[in-house]
C-alpha atoms as one frame of an Amber mdcrd trajectory, in Angstrom:
protein
 101.332  43.547 144.463  99.657  46.897 145.407 101.480  49.702 146.978  99.599
  52.295 148.831 101.143  55.854 148.925 100.157  58.466 151.499 100.449  61.358
 148.857  99.451  61.998 145.177 101.333  59.708 142.838 102.574  62.886 141.112
 104.456  63.593 144.247 106.137  60.292 144.688 109.859  60.599 143.446 110.049
  57.275 141.718 107.266  58.221 139.156 109.079  61.458 138.133 105.957  63.463
 138.271 104.440  61.537 135.511 106.154  63.513 132.687 105.343  61.740 129.458
 104.838  62.357 125.778 101.129  61.771 126.263  99.211  64.988 125.992  96.418
  65.395 128.522  93.327  67.643 128.823  90.413  68.263 131.083  86.806  67.378
 130.466  84.193  69.078 132.548  80.775  68.562 133.378  78.857  71.397 134.477
  78.655  75.030 133.401  82.040  76.551 132.575  82.595  79.300 130.148  85.575
  81.559 129.290  83.788  84.474 130.905  82.500  82.543 134.041  84.063  83.095
 137.376  86.046  80.260 139.068  83.613  80.423 141.799  80.889  78.913 139.662
  80.057  75.240 140.315  81.711  72.600 138.175  80.210  69.230 138.870  83.155
  67.066 137.644  86.456  67.345 136.255  88.399  64.507 134.369  91.944  64.353
 133.258  91.855  62.565 129.797  94.870  61.409 127.844  95.018  62.037 124.170
  96.830  59.334 122.109  97.617  60.156 118.371  98.477  57.107 116.183 100.064
  57.740 112.810 101.689  55.474 110.285 105.313  56.517 109.559 106.923  57.840
 107.655 104.460  60.655 107.454 103.769  62.434 104.110 105.350  65.833 103.828
 102.043  67.974 103.687 100.994  66.410 106.943 103.675  68.480 108.810 102.052
  71.721 110.106 104.616  74.500 110.031 102.454  76.739 112.486 103.097  74.116
 115.260 105.684  74.877 117.824 109.019  73.284 117.226 111.449  72.538 119.921
 115.027  71.370 119.739 115.215  67.812 118.439 111.482  67.643 117.530 109.604
  68.116 114.254 106.402  69.770 115.267 103.512  67.622 116.640 105.094  64.290
 115.565 108.715  64.914 116.919 108.391  63.252 120.317 106.596  60.151 119.164
 107.935  56.672 119.635 109.059  54.558 116.833 106.340  52.684 114.753 106.587
  49.451 116.546 104.502  47.700 119.287 105.265  48.988 122.853 104.080  48.906
 126.215 101.829  51.567 127.592 101.021  52.236 131.257  97.575  53.335 131.925
  96.508  55.027 135.112  92.921  55.217 135.990  91.723  57.069 139.226  88.295
  56.378 140.326  87.658  58.557 143.398  83.971  59.044 143.610  80.763  58.499
 141.689  77.957  60.962 141.620  74.214  60.530 141.393  74.216  56.803 140.295
  70.695  55.415 139.226  69.067  53.301 141.903  68.863  49.554 140.790  66.645
  48.039 143.547  63.286  48.771 145.447  65.269  50.453 148.328  66.136  53.329
 145.886  69.931  52.446 146.319  72.612  50.549 144.421  75.676  48.398 145.241
  78.312  50.358 143.261  81.845  48.871 142.040  84.293  49.689 139.345  84.785
  47.763 136.063  87.623  48.569 133.642  87.629  47.244 130.198  90.525  47.538
 127.660  90.119  45.627 124.512  89.507  41.943 125.728  90.820  42.495 129.124
  88.355  43.179 131.897  89.216  44.142 135.476  86.383  44.079 138.015  86.130
  45.446 141.450  82.913  43.751 142.285  84.320  42.073 145.435  85.043  45.558
 146.750  81.609  46.879 146.132  80.144  49.826 148.269  76.676  48.870 149.579
  73.613  51.022 149.168  75.161  54.127 147.882  74.111  56.600 145.055  77.366
  58.702 145.631  80.032  56.263 146.605  83.528  57.306 147.470  85.895  54.817
 145.991  89.228  56.502 146.997  90.600  55.815 150.367
C-alpha cells in the first residue's frame, strides 16, 4: 500500500524527522568550491547515506581518540547496532532526471526508474514518461 503525503516526509510526525544513526552527506554535480558564492549554478545535489560495516569486537588500536565522544558512546563506533542481521529501511527519492541520452530516431526517450539492491529489482517501467529528456518523476 502506498501513502502520498502533501509535505516532505521529514515533516510528517510519524517519521520523527528521519533521525537515524546513518550518516548522510551531499554529492554535487557542477562547480562548487569553498570560495565560490552560493549564487553559482550547481546542477544537482544528492543526499547519500554512508553505512560503515565492522566486525565486532573492534581491536583497541582502531578506536580514534580524536573523534568526538558523546555520553554513552565510544567515538565513531558507539551508536552502531549489534553485530547481527537487521532490517534496514532504504528511502530513495527520484524527482527529476536531467539531460538523458536520446534512445530513438525522434531524439527523445521513454524514461522510467529501476532500483536494484542485491538480487531484488523494482521497476517503474509501467509508469514511464514518454518522449522526455528531462522527465519530472516527482508529483
